[in-house]
N, C-alpha and C positions, 0 to 999 in steps of 0.2 A: 550284761551278754546273754544274748535267748541263746535255746536251744537249737531252733531254726538258723540260726548264723546273721539275726539282725543284733542289732545293737536300739537300746532306748535310753537317753538321758533322764535321770528321774534327779529330782531333789535330795529323798530320803525314801527307805522303804520301812516296812515291818511286818510281822506275820501279824495275820486277821482270820483266827479258824485256822482253817486247812489250805487258804491261799496266801500268795506271799502279794503285798501288797505297796505298788509303786505309786509315790507319791511324786507330779508331776510339776507342783511347784510346792514353795515352802507350805502354806497352807496346809490344813486338811479336806479342801473340797473338790479337789482335779487330784485324781488317782484311777488307774487302772490295774482290776484284781487278776493275777494269774496261776497258774497250777504251781508249786514247787519245780515239777518235772520240766517245765518249758523254760527254767531258768539255767544258764549255764554256770553262772560265779556272776560276782562284780566289781567292778574296777572304778577309783576313784579317779575321776576326770577335772580336770583344774578347773576353775571358776572361767567363763565366756571374760572377754575385754568389754570394759565399759565404755558404750557409745554415749554420745551426745544427744541430750535429751531434746533435742530439734529435730533429729535425725526424723526421714520423713518413709514408710517401708513403701511405702506407693510410688517412690521415685524409683523404685527396682533397685534399690543397692542392695546387693545380698548381705552387706555389713550392718544395714541398719534392721533397730531394734523393731521384731514383731509386736505386736500388741494384741490380745484377743479382739478387738474391735478394727485394727486394720483385717486381719486372717477374717474377721466374721463379714466385711465387708466384700473382700477380696473372691471368696466361697460365695457369695451372694451375687455377686455378679457373674462368676463364671456358671453358677448354677441359670442364672435367668438366659444365657445365652444359649445353655444347653440344655433347657426345661429339664433339669435335675435338680432335685429337691436338696436343697443346702444342710439341711441336717443330716442328707446321706455325705453329702459332700465332707463335711466334720468328722463325721463317726470315721472316714477312710483314711483322714489327717492323721486323730488319735490313733487306731490302728497300726497306722504305715510308721510312724516319726513321734508321735505325742504333740505334734507339733512344733517339734524343732525343724526348721527351715536347714539348719547345715549337717543333719543326719547323716550319716552313710552306714550302710551294709555292710556286711563281709562281704558277699557277692556284688557290690557294687551300686546299688540302688543310691536315690541322691534324692532330700530333701523332702517339702515336704510329705509328695504325695511317692514317696520314692519311686522316680523312673530309673529305670536301669539306661547306661548313656544312649545305646543303641534305639532303643525307644522314645529319647529326648529327641534324638534327631531325627529320628522318621514323623514325631509332631512337630519339627520343627524348633524347641527349646534348645536354646544357645547355652543357657546357664541353668542349672534345672538346682542349685544354691539361691537366685533371685524367685522369691516368692510370688509373686504375680506370674514370672514364666511357668513355673513349678505346677501352678494352681490351674491354669491354665492348662498345660497339656495333661496332667493328669484327667480332667474333665474332658476335655478333647476324645480321651483315650475310652472312658470310661461309657463316654455316649456311644461312640462304635459301639463296643463289645455289648451294652444292654442292645444295641440295633442288631446285631449278628444274632443274639440270643433271643429276640425277639424279645424283647423286655425282661427276663428271667433275671432276677436281680442275684440270685445263688448263683447262677452261671456266670453271671458278667463278671461277679465277685473274683469266683474260684479262675478266671481269666486273666483278671488283672493279678491274681496272686502269684499264680504256676506259670499263666502263658496261655493264650486259647487253644497251642499245639496238644498240651496235655488235655483240655476240656474234650476237643474234636476226636484225641486218641481212646480217650474211653467213653463216647458218648454221653456225657454228663459229668457229673460231680469226679475229679479224678480221686482216686485211695490214699492221696494223701495226708498226715493226718494234722500236718502245717495248716492246707488248707484245708480242709474243713474246722479246723480251730477258727482260723481267720476270718473263711466268712461267718461263723455262728457269733463271732464276737462283733464284727462289724453290723451283723443284723441286728442284734442284741443293743447294742448300744441306741443305731437309729431308732430300733421301737423307744428305749428308754425317751429318747431325745425327743420323737414327735409327741408321746403322752406328756411327757412334761409342758412343751409346746401348748397341748392343745385345755392343759391343766390351765395355764397362765393365760389363756386368751378367753374359757370359761367364765375365770373368776374375773379378771379383767372387766366381763360383759356384764356380769352379776354385780359388780359394783358400780358399773355406770348406769344401770338399770334403778339399782338401789339409790342413786343419788336423783337421777329424774321423779322415782315416785316419790320423794322427800317434800315433805309439807310445805309450803312456802311462808318467807314471815313477814 
């Protein structure tokens, strides 16, 4: 239970230095670090029901298991349609729901990209718990916000979190701690993903160059 009123589903948590580390899966690679002040408390949630392994999230079934590959493909498609970086969309999903398609905040925001019911209705999203609908709706909304704020990512993210009215009222970043932390977290995660992607591409290119330079037998 987060201090900002949202909920985040995690597998387990631990104290790491001065942070609380929330592990989003059973392994140790997928996690997010939060300040202790950002956490209101913990509640034990029942394990989700098992699904048939043949289920396909691309069918749009809200109860179908969503694999990382499925999610990546959805984000890539939405990013292509709206000219948005897939790593930016992935960073927002991580900050909003931790990748939980059934996430619901205390304020009532739903799904992967945490759409409020009224926003979802305006975007034509019928069921925010259907991953493909939620991602398409959230991507459409982010695209519109970037256009509204002249490609200023920080302001677009602030509006995504606090609403455009708050950004317009303060003529810039709202003085809300929650919003400022949210924007910083998304941008930090986005930069981390971009650097990791560039490093991987550089490594892949170097490997191919070495292969081409190797003498023939």
